[in-house]
VMD Tcl script that builds the backbone (N, CA, C; Angstrom):
set m [mol new atoms 558]
animate dup $m
set s [atomselect $m all]
$s set {name element resname resid chain x y z} {
  {N N MET 1 A 105.443 41.310 -48.557}
  {CA C MET 1 A 103.796 40.989 -48.019}
  {C C MET 1 A 103.198 40.966 -49.330}
  {N N THR 2 A 102.124 40.047 -49.171}
  {CA C THR 2 A 101.347 40.509 -50.477}
  {C C THR 2 A 100.058 41.270 -50.424}
  {N N ALA 3 A 98.879 40.817 -51.525}
  {CA C ALA 3 A 98.184 42.328 -51.299}
  {C C ALA 3 A 96.918 41.762 -50.102}
  {N N ASN 4 A 96.770 40.484 -49.873}
  {CA C ASN 4 A 96.093 39.877 -48.906}
  {C C ASN 4 A 96.700 40.599 -47.752}
  {N N PRO 5 A 95.812 40.346 -46.887}
  {CA C PRO 5 A 96.548 40.608 -45.442}
  {C C PRO 5 A 97.372 39.544 -44.816}
  {N N PRO 6 A 98.593 39.867 -44.468}
  {CA C PRO 6 A 99.789 38.997 -43.927}
  {C C PRO 6 A 98.804 37.927 -43.030}
  {N N THR 7 A 99.618 36.502 -42.808}
  {CA C THR 7 A 99.032 35.469 -42.270}
  {C C THR 7 A 100.182 36.062 -40.734}
  {N N GLU 8 A 99.918 35.387 -39.722}
  {CA C GLU 8 A 100.821 35.446 -38.673}
  {C C GLU 8 A 101.988 35.234 -38.872}
  {N N ALA 9 A 102.253 33.948 -39.310}
  {CA C ALA 9 A 103.833 33.616 -39.518}
  {C C ALA 9 A 104.456 35.180 -40.779}
  {N N GLU 10 A 103.753 35.461 -41.367}
  {CA C GLU 10 A 104.296 36.760 -42.494}
  {C C GLU 10 A 104.744 37.369 -41.393}
  {N N LEU 11 A 103.816 38.065 -40.424}
  {CA C LEU 11 A 104.077 39.001 -39.763}
  {C C LEU 11 A 104.999 38.985 -38.829}
  {N N ILE 12 A 105.288 38.302 -38.036}
  {CA C ILE 12 A 106.223 37.606 -37.375}
  {C C ILE 12 A 107.254 37.724 -38.093}
  {N N ASP 13 A 107.661 37.117 -39.079}
  {CA C ASP 13 A 109.109 37.057 -40.123}
  {C C ASP 13 A 109.343 38.838 -40.440}
  {N N GLY 14 A 108.598 39.387 -40.786}
  {CA C GLY 14 A 108.707 40.461 -41.019}
  {C C GLY 14 A 109.103 41.357 -40.011}
  {N N CYS 15 A 108.606 41.161 -39.041}
  {CA C CYS 15 A 109.126 41.787 -37.630}
  {C C CYS 15 A 109.971 41.956 -37.773}
  {N N LEU 16 A 110.553 40.077 -37.390}
  {CA C LEU 16 A 111.828 39.838 -37.192}
  {C C LEU 16 A 113.408 40.389 -38.061}
  {N N ARG 17 A 112.660 40.713 -39.395}
  {CA C ARG 17 A 113.926 41.106 -40.424}
  {C C ARG 17 A 113.724 42.331 -40.090}
  {N N GLY 18 A 113.004 43.368 -39.129}
  {CA C GLY 18 A 113.013 44.616 -39.139}
  {C C GLY 18 A 112.047 45.653 -39.530}
  {N N ARG 19 A 111.178 44.899 -40.874}
  {CA C ARG 19 A 110.180 45.765 -41.340}
  {C C ARG 19 A 109.616 46.228 -40.580}
  {N N SER 20 A 109.279 47.935 -40.740}
  {CA C SER 20 A 108.210 48.783 -39.735}
  {C C SER 20 A 106.678 48.554 -40.071}
  {N N LEU 21 A 106.687 48.236 -41.670}
  {CA C LEU 21 A 104.962 47.708 -41.758}
  {C C LEU 21 A 104.960 46.788 -41.181}
  {N N ALA 22 A 105.170 45.470 -41.122}
  {CA C ALA 22 A 104.800 44.203 -40.197}
  {C C ALA 22 A 104.854 44.771 -39.168}
  {N N GLN 23 A 105.633 45.423 -38.448}
  {CA C GLN 23 A 105.691 46.080 -36.888}
  {C C GLN 23 A 103.933 46.435 -36.742}
  {N N LYS 24 A 104.055 47.819 -37.658}
  {CA C LYS 24 A 102.822 48.317 -37.588}
  {C C LYS 24 A 101.435 47.638 -37.632}
  {N N LEU 25 A 101.487 46.624 -39.016}
  {CA C LEU 25 A 100.444 45.867 -38.751}
  {C C LEU 25 A 100.054 44.777 -37.977}
  {N N LEU 26 A 101.088 44.609 -37.087}
  {CA C LEU 26 A 101.109 43.661 -35.694}
  {C C LEU 26 A 100.673 44.207 -34.818}
  {N N TYR 27 A 100.801 45.255 -34.628}
  {CA C TYR 27 A 100.188 46.565 -33.772}
  {C C TYR 27 A 99.339 46.611 -33.603}
  {N N ASP 28 A 98.939 46.951 -34.639}
  {CA C ASP 28 A 97.349 47.259 -35.362}
  {C C ASP 28 A 96.337 46.302 -35.174}
  {N N LYS 29 A 97.152 45.037 -35.487}
  {CA C LYS 29 A 95.933 43.781 -35.345}
  {C C LYS 29 A 95.806 43.298 -33.685}
  {N N TYR 30 A 96.752 43.721 -32.858}
  {CA C TYR 30 A 96.378 43.220 -31.612}
  {C C TYR 30 A 96.496 44.264 -30.468}
  {N N ALA 31 A 96.613 45.690 -31.243}
  {CA C ALA 31 A 96.360 46.737 -30.061}
  {C C ALA 31 A 95.081 46.762 -29.135}
  {N N GLY 32 A 94.144 46.984 -30.027}
  {CA C GLY 32 A 92.778 46.798 -29.286}
  {C C GLY 32 A 92.455 45.952 -28.325}
  {N N LYS 33 A 92.778 44.419 -28.798}
  {CA C LYS 33 A 92.348 43.700 -27.731}
  {C C LYS 33 A 93.394 43.733 -26.277}
  {N N MET 34 A 94.611 44.088 -26.488}
  {CA C MET 34 A 95.331 44.101 -25.621}
  {C C MET 34 A 95.111 45.274 -25.064}
  {N N MET 35 A 94.978 46.480 -25.579}
  {CA C MET 35 A 94.250 47.688 -24.271}
  {C C MET 35 A 93.123 47.019 -23.491}
  {N N ALA 36 A 92.179 45.905 -24.474}
  {CA C ALA 36 A 90.915 45.550 -23.125}
  {C C ALA 36 A 91.515 45.113 -21.742}
  {N N VAL 37 A 92.743 44.229 -22.145}
  {CA C VAL 37 A 93.405 43.631 -21.127}
  {C C VAL 37 A 94.107 44.148 -20.214}
  {N N CYS 38 A 94.690 45.585 -20.782}
  {CA C CYS 38 A 95.645 46.660 -19.571}
  {C C CYS 38 A 94.586 47.262 -19.146}
  {N N LEU 39 A 93.793 47.683 -20.015}
  {CA C LEU 39 A 92.594 48.159 -18.774}
  {C C LEU 39 A 92.155 47.762 -17.503}
  {N N ARG 40 A 91.839 46.396 -17.609}
  {CA C ARG 40 A 91.509 45.674 -16.357}
  {C C ARG 40 A 92.311 45.706 -15.536}
  {N N TYR 41 A 93.485 45.794 -15.886}
  {CA C TYR 41 A 94.595 45.927 -14.645}
  {C C TYR 41 A 94.831 46.865 -14.496}
  {N N ALA 42 A 94.776 48.194 -14.835}
  {CA C ALA 42 A 95.308 49.245 -14.627}
  {C C ALA 42 A 93.888 50.134 -13.903}
  {N N GLN 43 A 94.131 51.197 -13.405}
  {CA C GLN 43 A 93.236 52.034 -12.299}
  {C C GLN 43 A 92.834 53.098 -13.394}
  {N N THR 44 A 93.719 53.744 -14.292}
  {CA C THR 44 A 93.418 54.484 -15.517}
  {C C THR 44 A 93.312 54.339 -17.150}
  {N N THR 45 A 93.279 54.774 -17.863}
  {CA C THR 45 A 93.273 54.702 -19.135}
  {C C THR 45 A 94.765 55.004 -19.294}
  {N N PHE 46 A 95.371 56.036 -18.686}
  {CA C PHE 46 A 96.488 56.717 -19.119}
  {C C PHE 46 A 97.295 55.267 -18.394}
  {N N GLU 47 A 97.569 54.868 -17.297}
  {CA C GLU 47 A 98.167 53.688 -17.122}
  {C C GLU 47 A 98.220 52.262 -17.878}
  {N N ALA 48 A 96.945 52.566 -18.161}
  {CA C ALA 48 A 96.698 51.355 -19.420}
  {C C ALA 48 A 97.067 51.776 -20.573}
  {N N GLU 49 A 97.498 52.558 -21.065}
  {CA C GLU 49 A 98.455 52.679 -22.244}
  {C C GLU 49 A 99.718 52.795 -21.927}
  {N N ASP 50 A 100.305 53.073 -20.866}
  {CA C ASP 50 A 101.442 53.306 -20.473}
  {C C ASP 50 A 101.649 51.404 -20.234}
  {N N VAL 51 A 101.145 50.502 -19.591}
  {CA C VAL 51 A 101.340 49.139 -19.633}
  {C C VAL 51 A 101.483 48.353 -21.049}
  {N N LEU 52 A 100.247 49.097 -21.932}
  {CA C LEU 52 A 100.324 48.667 -23.468}
  {C C LEU 52 A 101.780 48.886 -24.146}
  {N N GLN 53 A 101.947 50.257 -24.341}
  {CA C GLN 53 A 103.694 50.602 -24.969}
  {C C GLN 53 A 104.178 49.186 -24.628}
  {N N GLU 54 A 104.556 49.331 -23.124}
  {CA C GLU 54 A 105.368 48.732 -22.486}
  {C C GLU 54 A 105.433 47.323 -22.780}
  {N N GLY 55 A 104.448 46.787 -22.702}
  {CA C GLY 55 A 103.885 45.450 -23.639}
  {C C GLY 55 A 104.583 45.091 -24.874}
  {N N PHE 56 A 104.006 46.200 -25.805}
  {CA C PHE 56 A 104.639 45.576 -26.863}
  {C C PHE 56 A 106.256 46.223 -27.455}
  {N N VAL 57 A 106.950 47.220 -26.447}
  {CA C VAL 57 A 108.055 47.102 -26.377}
  {C C VAL 57 A 108.747 45.660 -26.585}
  {N N THR 58 A 108.317 45.278 -25.127}
  {CA C THR 58 A 108.615 43.812 -24.841}
  {C C THR 58 A 108.659 42.867 -25.970}
  {N N VAL 59 A 107.234 43.026 -26.567}
  {CA C VAL 59 A 107.030 42.082 -27.562}
  {C C VAL 59 A 107.942 42.049 -28.773}
  {N N PHE 60 A 108.139 43.518 -29.143}
  {CA C PHE 60 A 109.066 43.467 -30.613}
  {C C PHE 60 A 110.423 43.059 -29.998}
  {N N ARG 61 A 110.881 43.542 -28.724}
  {CA C ARG 61 A 112.074 43.119 -28.369}
  {C C ARG 61 A 112.311 41.479 -28.355}
  {N N THR 62 A 111.524 40.842 -27.582}
  {CA C THR 62 A 111.822 39.348 -27.534}
  {C C THR 62 A 110.919 38.470 -28.460}
  {N N LEU 63 A 110.293 38.881 -29.587}
  {CA C LEU 63 A 109.699 38.191 -30.422}
  {C C LEU 63 A 110.619 37.086 -31.106}
  {N N ALA 64 A 111.870 37.445 -31.428}
  {CA C ALA 64 A 112.787 36.155 -31.834}
  {C C ALA 64 A 112.393 34.827 -30.670}
  {N N SER 65 A 112.334 35.124 -29.642}
  {CA C SER 65 A 111.903 33.703 -28.502}
  {C C SER 65 A 110.772 32.986 -28.653}
  {N N PHE 66 A 109.738 33.783 -29.533}
  {CA C PHE 66 A 108.799 33.128 -29.651}
  {C C PHE 66 A 108.496 31.690 -30.546}
  {N N ARG 67 A 108.112 30.742 -29.858}
  {CA C ARG 67 A 108.640 29.372 -30.454}
  {C C ARG 67 A 107.399 28.891 -31.079}
  {N N ARG 68 A 106.365 29.665 -31.682}
  {CA C ARG 68 A 105.184 29.124 -31.826}
  {C C ARG 68 A 104.549 28.353 -31.984}
  {N N GLU 69 A 104.579 27.964 -30.944}
  {CA C GLU 69 A 103.831 26.831 -30.278}
  {C C GLU 69 A 102.542 27.152 -29.891}
  {N N CYS 70 A 102.621 27.951 -29.386}
  {CA C CYS 70 A 100.716 28.505 -29.432}
  {C C CYS 70 A 100.387 30.004 -30.178}
  {N N PRO 71 A 98.943 30.492 -30.452}
  {CA C PRO 71 A 98.870 31.559 -31.509}
  {C C PRO 71 A 99.249 32.598 -30.711}
  {N N LEU 72 A 100.173 33.601 -31.539}
  {CA C LEU 72 A 100.665 34.750 -30.716}
  {C C LEU 72 A 99.653 35.876 -30.457}
  {N N GLU 73 A 98.394 35.771 -30.562}
  {CA C GLU 73 A 97.563 36.402 -29.236}
  {C C GLU 73 A 97.771 36.093 -27.791}
  {N N PHE 74 A 98.041 34.837 -27.855}
  {CA C PHE 74 A 98.212 34.165 -26.445}
  {C C PHE 74 A 99.503 34.512 -25.495}
  {N N TRP 75 A 100.235 34.551 -26.600}
  {CA C TRP 75 A 101.838 34.895 -26.239}
  {C C TRP 75 A 101.676 36.893 -26.030}
  {N N ILE 76 A 101.376 37.242 -26.823}
  {CA C ILE 76 A 101.103 38.509 -26.423}
  {C C ILE 76 A 100.501 38.728 -25.460}
  {N N ARG 77 A 99.061 38.159 -25.199}
  {CA C ARG 77 A 98.566 38.659 -23.896}
  {C C ARG 77 A 99.405 38.316 -22.243}
  {N N ARG 78 A 99.692 37.202 -22.627}
  {CA C ARG 78 A 101.271 36.995 -21.422}
  {C C ARG 78 A 101.765 38.217 -21.222}
  {N N ILE 79 A 102.824 38.747 -22.265}
  {CA C ILE 79 A 103.374 39.993 -21.752}
  {C C ILE 79 A 102.629 41.075 -21.286}
  {N N MET 80 A 101.113 41.349 -21.910}
  {CA C MET 80 A 100.774 42.095 -21.407}
  {C C MET 80 A 100.390 42.044 -19.979}
  {N N ILE 81 A 99.698 40.982 -19.620}
  {CA C ILE 81 A 99.691 40.913 -18.110}
  {C C ILE 81 A 100.903 41.259 -17.136}
  {N N ASN 82 A 102.142 40.308 -17.946}
  {CA C ASN 82 A 103.032 40.305 -16.936}
  {C C ASN 82 A 103.858 42.131 -17.161}
  {N N ALA 83 A 103.628 43.017 -18.151}
  {CA C ALA 83 A 103.748 44.520 -18.000}
  {C C ALA 83 A 102.767 45.054 -16.949}
  {N N ALA 84 A 101.464 44.510 -16.861}
  {CA C ALA 84 A 100.435 45.121 -16.258}
  {C C ALA 84 A 101.147 44.653 -14.743}
  {N N LEU 85 A 101.633 43.714 -14.456}
  {CA C LEU 85 A 102.312 43.054 -13.124}
  {C C LEU 85 A 103.347 44.104 -12.754}
  {N N ARG 86 A 104.381 44.132 -13.530}
  {CA C ARG 86 A 105.738 44.986 -13.379}
  {C C ARG 86 A 105.000 46.699 -12.911}
  {N N GLN 87 A 103.951 47.225 -13.569}
  {CA C GLN 87 A 103.367 47.997 -12.897}
  {C C GLN 87 A 103.167 48.349 -11.871}
  {N N HIS 88 A 102.542 47.410 -11.587}
  {CA C HIS 88 A 101.504 47.073 -10.130}
  {C C HIS 88 A 103.091 46.927 -9.089}
  {N N ARG 89 A 103.774 46.055 -9.224}
  {CA C ARG 89 A 104.869 46.179 -8.098}
  {C C ARG 89 A 105.674 47.279 -8.343}
  {N N ARG 90 A 105.957 47.945 -9.619}
  {CA C ARG 90 A 106.373 49.546 -9.208}
  {C C ARG 90 A 105.408 50.173 -8.551}
  {N N ASN 91 A 104.486 50.324 -8.491}
  {CA C ASN 91 A 103.044 51.484 -7.810}
  {C C ASN 91 A 102.869 50.671 -6.474}
  {N N ALA 92 A 103.080 49.652 -6.047}
  {CA C ALA 92 A 102.388 49.081 -5.031}
  {C C ALA 92 A 102.802 49.381 -3.971}
  {N N SER 93 A 104.025 49.894 -3.537}
  {CA C SER 93 A 104.928 50.529 -2.416}
  {C C SER 93 A 103.546 51.824 -2.386}
  {N N LEU 94 A 103.195 52.435 -3.065}
  {CA C LEU 94 A 102.230 53.823 -3.250}
  {C C LEU 94 A 100.878 54.008 -2.718}
  {N N VAL 95 A 100.437 52.167 -2.662}
  {CA C VAL 95 A 98.961 52.689 -2.285}
  {C C VAL 95 A 98.653 51.303 -1.417}
  {N N ALA 96 A 98.045 51.533 -0.160}
  {CA C ALA 96 A 97.726 50.633 0.638}
  {C C ALA 96 A 96.433 49.754 0.279}
  {N N VAL 97 A 96.091 48.893 0.650}
  {CA C VAL 97 A 94.730 48.102 0.511}
  {C C VAL 97 A 94.151 48.176 1.863}
  {N N SER 98 A 92.753 48.830 1.373}
  {CA C SER 98 A 91.879 49.000 2.766}
  {C C SER 98 A 91.192 47.742 3.017}
  {N N ASP 99 A 90.664 47.076 3.822}
  {CA C ASP 99 A 90.323 45.707 3.648}
  {C C ASP 99 A 88.475 46.572 3.754}
  {N N GLY 100 A 88.273 47.721 4.492}
  {CA C GLY 100 A 86.769 48.179 4.297}
  {C C GLY 100 A 85.970 47.340 5.441}
  {N N ASP 101 A 84.816 47.767 5.241}
  {CA C ASP 101 A 83.997 47.037 5.713}
  {C C ASP 101 A 83.005 46.211 5.090}
  {N N TYR 102 A 83.482 44.951 4.890}
  {CA C TYR 102 A 82.966 44.187 3.726}
  {C C TYR 102 A 82.812 42.491 4.574}
  {N N PRO 103 A 81.903 41.988 4.290}
  {CA C PRO 103 A 81.814 40.847 4.847}
  {C C PRO 103 A 82.968 39.728 4.413}
  {N N ALA 104 A 83.302 38.933 5.013}
  {CA C ALA 104 A 84.622 38.123 4.743}
  {C C ALA 104 A 84.357 36.948 3.334}
  {N N THR 105 A 82.789 36.384 3.725}
  {CA C THR 105 A 82.476 35.500 2.409}
  {C C THR 105 A 81.279 35.864 1.903}
  {N N LEU 106 A 81.351 35.252 0.647}
  {CA C LEU 106 A 79.867 35.634 -0.259}
  {C C LEU 106 A 78.951 34.769 0.138}
  {N N ALA 107 A 77.538 35.316 -0.200}
  {CA C ALA 107 A 76.411 34.309 -0.265}
  {C C ALA 107 A 76.512 33.386 -1.339}
  {N N SER 108 A 75.773 32.507 -1.710}
  {CA C SER 108 A 75.785 31.309 -2.320}
  {C C SER 108 A 75.311 31.770 -3.711}
  {N N GLU 109 A 74.725 33.168 -3.851}
  {CA C GLU 109 A 73.947 33.355 -4.973}
  {C C GLU 109 A 75.182 34.186 -5.672}
  {N N GLU 110 A 74.975 34.161 -7.201}
  {CA C GLU 110 A 75.863 34.723 -8.110}
  {C C GLU 110 A 75.103 35.855 -8.872}
  {N N PHE 111 A 75.452 36.791 -9.598}
  {CA C PHE 111 A 74.943 38.029 -10.458}
  {C C PHE 111 A 75.287 37.574 -11.786}
  {N N THR 112 A 74.005 37.910 -12.411}
  {CA C THR 112 A 74.434 37.843 -13.843}
  {C C THR 112 A 74.788 39.058 -14.457}
  {N N LEU 113 A 75.939 39.244 -15.210}
  {CA C LEU 113 A 76.457 40.536 -15.409}
  {C C LEU 113 A 76.341 40.962 -16.952}
  {N N SER 114 A 75.447 40.033 -17.803}
  {CA C SER 114 A 74.709 40.530 -18.847}
  {C C SER 114 A 73.564 41.828 -19.094}
  {N N ASN 115 A 73.572 42.302 -17.556}
  {CA C ASN 115 A 72.274 43.645 -17.371}
  {C C ASN 115 A 73.630 44.916 -17.424}
  {N N TYR 116 A 74.870 44.462 -17.568}
  {CA C TYR 116 A 75.615 45.801 -17.606}
  {C C TYR 116 A 76.544 46.205 -18.607}
  {N N ASN 117 A 76.689 47.341 -18.655}
  {CA C ASN 117 A 77.807 47.376 -20.177}
  {C C ASN 117 A 79.172 47.145 -19.950}
  {N N PHE 118 A 79.955 47.615 -20.851}
  {CA C PHE 118 A 81.182 46.936 -20.370}
  {C C PHE 118 A 82.048 48.170 -19.382}
  {N N GLN 119 A 81.973 49.067 -20.055}
  {CA C GLN 119 A 82.524 50.313 -19.440}
  {C C GLN 119 A 82.189 50.756 -18.053}
  {N N GLU 120 A 80.412 50.017 -17.535}
  {CA C GLU 120 A 80.218 50.197 -16.132}
  {C C GLU 120 A 81.158 48.960 -15.278}
  {N N LEU 121 A 81.128 47.948 -15.933}
  {CA C LEU 121 A 81.297 46.927 -15.533}
  {C C LEU 121 A 83.213 47.141 -14.973}
  {N N LEU 122 A 84.078 47.562 -16.461}
  {CA C LEU 122 A 85.460 48.065 -16.020}
  {C C LEU 122 A 85.811 49.068 -15.069}
  {N N ALA 123 A 85.068 50.184 -15.316}
  {CA C ALA 123 A 85.092 51.265 -14.307}
  {C C ALA 123 A 84.781 50.822 -12.656}
  {N N MET 124 A 83.969 49.149 -12.472}
  {CA C MET 124 A 84.273 49.015 -11.253}
  {C C MET 124 A 85.723 48.219 -10.497}
  {N N VAL 125 A 85.969 47.564 -11.921}
  {CA C VAL 125 A 87.167 46.773 -11.522}
  {C C VAL 125 A 88.304 47.631 -11.253}
  {N N GLN 126 A 88.224 48.773 -12.122}
  {CA C GLN 126 A 89.599 49.839 -12.063}
  {C C GLN 126 A 89.275 50.646 -10.764}
  {N N GLU 127 A 88.555 50.326 -10.044}
  {CA C GLU 127 A 87.956 51.466 -8.774}
  {C C GLU 127 A 88.586 50.503 -7.791}
  {N N LEU 128 A 88.660 48.717 -7.905}
  {CA C LEU 128 A 89.489 48.290 -6.892}
  {C C LEU 128 A 90.836 48.370 -6.565}
  {N N ALA 129 A 91.275 48.001 -5.172}
  {CA C ALA 129 A 92.397 48.535 -4.423}
  {C C ALA 129 A 93.349 47.713 -5.643}
  {N N PRO 130 A 94.609 48.259 -5.879}
  {CA C PRO 130 A 95.302 47.639 -6.846}
  {C C PRO 130 A 95.601 46.042 -6.644}
  {N N ARG 131 A 96.264 45.582 -5.353}
  {CA C ARG 131 A 95.603 44.215 -5.190}
  {C C ARG 131 A 95.005 43.335 -5.567}
  {N N TYR 132 A 93.718 44.189 -4.848}
  {CA C TYR 132 A 92.666 42.983 -5.406}
  {C C TYR 132 A 91.900 43.223 -6.600}
  {N N ARG 133 A 92.458 44.440 -7.607}
  {CA C ARG 133 A 92.149 44.334 -8.985}
  {C C ARG 133 A 93.310 43.306 -9.426}
  {N N MET 134 A 94.433 42.938 -9.188}
  {CA C MET 134 A 95.232 42.048 -9.897}
  {C C MET 134 A 94.544 40.861 -9.521}
  {N N VAL 135 A 94.452 40.503 -8.162}
  {CA C VAL 135 A 93.823 39.206 -8.051}
  {C C VAL 135 A 92.701 38.787 -9.139}
  {N N PHE 136 A 91.701 39.838 -8.774}
  {CA C PHE 136 A 90.864 39.111 -9.470}
  {C C PHE 136 A 90.610 39.121 -10.908}
  {N N ASN 137 A 91.363 39.784 -11.598}
  {CA C ASN 137 A 91.986 39.900 -13.132}
  {C C ASN 137 A 92.418 38.462 -13.031}
  {N N LEU 138 A 93.554 38.181 -12.686}
  {CA C LEU 138 A 94.312 37.116 -12.717}
  {C C LEU 138 A 93.601 35.844 -12.714}
  {N N TYR 139 A 92.352 35.775 -11.483}
  {CA C TYR 139 A 91.709 34.309 -11.126}
  {C C TYR 139 A 90.522 34.376 -12.126}
  {N N ALA 140 A 89.736 35.285 -12.078}
  {CA C ALA 140 A 88.820 35.236 -12.531}
  {C C ALA 140 A 88.515 35.625 -14.161}
  {N N ILE 141 A 89.528 36.416 -14.727}
  {CA C ILE 141 A 89.316 36.632 -16.451}
  {C C ILE 141 A 90.654 35.627 -16.912}
  {N N GLU 142 A 91.860 35.850 -16.194}
  {CA C GLU 142 A 93.049 34.922 -17.213}
  {C C GLU 142 A 93.083 33.413 -16.373}
  {N N GLY 143 A 92.343 33.371 -15.279}
  {CA C GLY 143 A 92.218 31.830 -15.025}
  {C C GLY 143 A 93.246 31.055 -14.428}
  {N N TYR 144 A 94.229 32.053 -13.811}
  {CA C TYR 144 A 95.536 31.357 -13.034}
  {C C TYR 144 A 94.714 30.542 -11.589}
  {N N THR 145 A 95.473 30.107 -10.935}
  {CA C THR 145 A 95.027 29.172 -9.639}
  {C C THR 145 A 95.400 30.343 -8.894}
  {N N HIS 146 A 94.746 30.246 -7.373}
  {CA C HIS 146 A 95.594 30.995 -6.285}
  {C C HIS 146 A 96.893 30.543 -6.206}
  {N N LYS 147 A 97.621 29.595 -6.403}
  {CA C LYS 147 A 98.648 29.289 -5.829}
  {C C LYS 147 A 99.504 29.958 -7.184}
  {N N GLU 148 A 99.326 30.127 -8.266}
  {CA C GLU 148 A 99.896 30.752 -9.201}
  {C C GLU 148 A 100.046 32.291 -9.067}
  {N N ILE 149 A 99.061 32.775 -8.747}
  {CA C ILE 149 A 99.095 34.226 -8.296}
  {C C ILE 149 A 99.504 34.716 -7.442}
  {N N GLY 150 A 99.574 33.570 -6.270}
  {CA C GLY 150 A 100.853 33.729 -5.209}
  {C C GLY 150 A 101.900 33.783 -5.250}
  {N N GLU 151 A 102.684 33.167 -6.600}
  {CA C GLU 151 A 104.026 33.096 -7.064}
  {C C GLU 151 A 104.332 34.220 -7.803}
  {N N LEU 152 A 103.193 35.174 -8.648}
  {CA C LEU 152 A 103.313 36.100 -9.433}
  {C C LEU 152 A 103.301 37.325 -8.463}
  {N N LEU 153 A 102.728 37.120 -7.727}
  {CA C LEU 153 A 102.508 38.530 -6.568}
  {C C LEU 153 A 103.498 38.659 -5.381}
  {N N GLY 154 A 104.248 37.286 -5.332}
  {CA C GLY 154 A 104.865 37.434 -3.912}
  {C C GLY 154 A 104.042 37.667 -2.535}
  {N N ILE 155 A 102.507 36.494 -2.930}
  {CA C ILE 155 A 101.686 36.692 -1.715}
  {C C ILE 155 A 101.508 34.875 -1.433}
  {N N THR 156 A 100.848 34.748 -0.337}
  {CA C THR 156 A 100.572 32.980 -0.042}
  {C C THR 156 A 99.462 33.164 -0.731}
  {N N GLU 157 A 99.215 31.356 -0.950}
  {CA C GLU 157 A 97.861 31.263 -1.652}
  {C C GLU 157 A 96.295 31.347 -0.994}
  {N N GLY 158 A 96.516 31.696 0.253}
  {CA C GLY 158 A 95.532 31.851 1.365}
  {C C GLY 158 A 95.160 33.271 1.191}
  {N N THR 159 A 96.325 33.873 0.973}
  {CA C THR 159 A 95.981 35.289 0.708}
  {C C THR 159 A 95.413 35.995 -0.607}
  {N N SER 160 A 95.996 35.421 -1.366}
  {CA C SER 160 A 95.348 35.286 -2.754}
  {C C SER 160 A 93.419 35.304 -2.644}
  {N N LYS 161 A 93.537 34.118 -1.829}
  {CA C LYS 161 A 92.066 33.690 -1.980}
  {C C LYS 161 A 91.122 34.592 -1.345}
  {N N SER 162 A 91.742 35.173 -0.265}
  {CA C SER 162 A 91.224 36.256 0.559}
  {C C SER 162 A 91.072 37.552 -0.016}
  {N N GLN 163 A 91.867 37.830 -0.934}
  {CA C GLN 163 A 91.995 38.888 -1.608}
  {C C GLN 163 A 90.799 39.026 -2.869}
  {N N TYR 164 A 90.648 37.521 -3.208}
  {CA C TYR 164 A 89.873 37.301 -4.446}
  {C C TYR 164 A 88.393 37.476 -3.940}
  {N N SER 165 A 88.074 36.659 -2.740}
  {CA C SER 165 A 86.846 36.988 -2.003}
  {C C SER 165 A 86.165 38.306 -1.647}
  {N N ARG 166 A 87.341 39.288 -1.171}
  {CA C ARG 166 A 86.995 40.433 -0.820}
  {C C ARG 166 A 86.767 41.393 -2.277}
  {N N ALA 167 A 87.620 41.225 -3.537}
  {CA C ALA 167 A 87.012 41.948 -4.189}
  {C C ALA 167 A 85.888 41.509 -4.985}
  {N N ARG 168 A 85.290 40.391 -5.319}
  {CA C ARG 168 A 84.207 39.830 -5.094}
  {C C ARG 168 A 83.074 40.671 -4.560}
  {N N VAL 169 A 83.184 40.927 -3.226}
  {CA C VAL 169 A 82.307 40.981 -2.243}
  {C C VAL 169 A 82.209 42.814 -2.738}
  {N N ILE 170 A 83.228 43.294 -2.942}
  {CA C ILE 170 A 83.181 45.004 -3.269}
  {C C ILE 170 A 82.387 45.097 -4.467}
  {N N LEU 171 A 82.716 44.051 -5.567}
  {CA C LEU 171 A 82.091 43.926 -7.197}
  {C C LEU 171 A 80.743 43.962 -6.952}
  {N N GLN 172 A 80.198 42.828 -6.004}
  {CA C GLN 172 A 78.816 42.571 -5.703}
  {C C GLN 172 A 78.188 43.846 -5.021}
  {N N SER 173 A 78.950 44.343 -4.106}
  {CA C SER 173 A 78.333 45.434 -3.700}
  {C C SER 173 A 78.087 46.584 -4.633}
  {N N LYS 174 A 79.007 46.890 -5.480}
  {CA C LYS 174 A 78.852 47.917 -6.282}
  {C C LYS 174 A 78.055 47.321 -7.351}
  {N N LEU 175 A 77.351 46.421 -7.583}
  {CA C LEU 175 A 76.284 46.003 -8.631}
  {C C LEU 175 A 74.987 46.186 -8.155}
  {N N GLU 176 A 75.184 45.751 -6.655}
  {CA C GLU 176 A 73.687 45.826 -6.064}
  {C C GLU 176 A 73.292 47.402 -5.832}
  {N N ARG 177 A 74.106 48.083 -5.593}
  {CA C ARG 177 A 74.030 49.901 -6.212}
  {C C ARG 177 A 73.641 50.121 -7.288}
  {N N LEU 178 A 74.148 49.596 -8.372}
  {CA C LEU 178 A 73.705 50.191 -9.834}
  {C C LEU 178 A 72.318 49.797 -9.938}
  {N N GLY 179 A 71.650 48.877 -9.408}
  {CA C GLY 179 A 70.303 48.230 -9.943}
  {C C GLY 179 A 70.169 47.021 -9.275}
  {N N THR 180 A 68.870 46.588 -9.558}
  {CA C THR 180 A 68.580 45.176 -8.986}
  {C C THR 180 A 69.089 44.051 -10.424}
  {N N PRO 181 A 70.383 43.741 -10.244}
  {CA C PRO 181 A 70.611 42.283 -11.198}
  {C C PRO 181 A 69.624 41.129 -11.169}
  {N N THR 182 A 69.174 40.422 -12.232}
  {CA C THR 182 A 68.925 39.216 -12.507}
  {C C THR 182 A 70.201 38.262 -11.552}
  {N N ARG 183 A 69.306 37.534 -10.903}
  {CA C ARG 183 A 69.942 36.357 -9.601}
  {C C ARG 183 A 69.862 35.144 -10.160}
  {N N HIS 184 A 71.192 34.322 -9.821}
  {CA C HIS 184 A 70.752 32.390 -10.044}
  {C C HIS 184 A 71.682 32.031 -9.088}
  {N N VAL 185 A 71.115 31.357 -8.671}
  {CA C VAL 185 A 72.030 30.405 -7.513}
  {C C VAL 185 A 72.844 29.341 -8.329}
  {N N SER 186 A 74.202 29.578 -8.077}
  {CA C SER 186 A 75.421 28.720 -8.330}
  {C C SER 186 A 75.203 27.014 -8.334}
}
mol reanalyze $m
mol bondsrecalc $m
mol representation Tube
mol addrep $m
């Protein structure tokens, strides 16, 4: 490796040759961004750290299968999401989803989130019931369709839509309790 920071290709090649420095550099380059992904899916920082570790073990174990058709960061993000989904499946039988007393639909108004800091928003998402949190993240943050979410989580497309709607209502309610945010009609 050169004195300049290694390129993505050099990092990948170094990791594939088993070079621990390349593995450390790859981990250091992506761990912060991937921890942010893991935190959105996990209920606690401890759980997110477990998902991150499991994800990076998978990254290093399967790096030879990376075809370099997309940026490495996208491939690693997909692995982290899959690790979070595996964690959710392992814990799914331990936690029941409560419907609570939330309206079934949202008003046509949306909230502008720029009035809130990242930690407040992250805490609200982490407080969602696990299934709501998974569906919300996959749909609102990662851009999966409800059909894809249904396939990933083993639920129907309609259930995914319903759980996403309920997650939004819960988050909207939490935002309202924090203060009066700026509203705009979508």
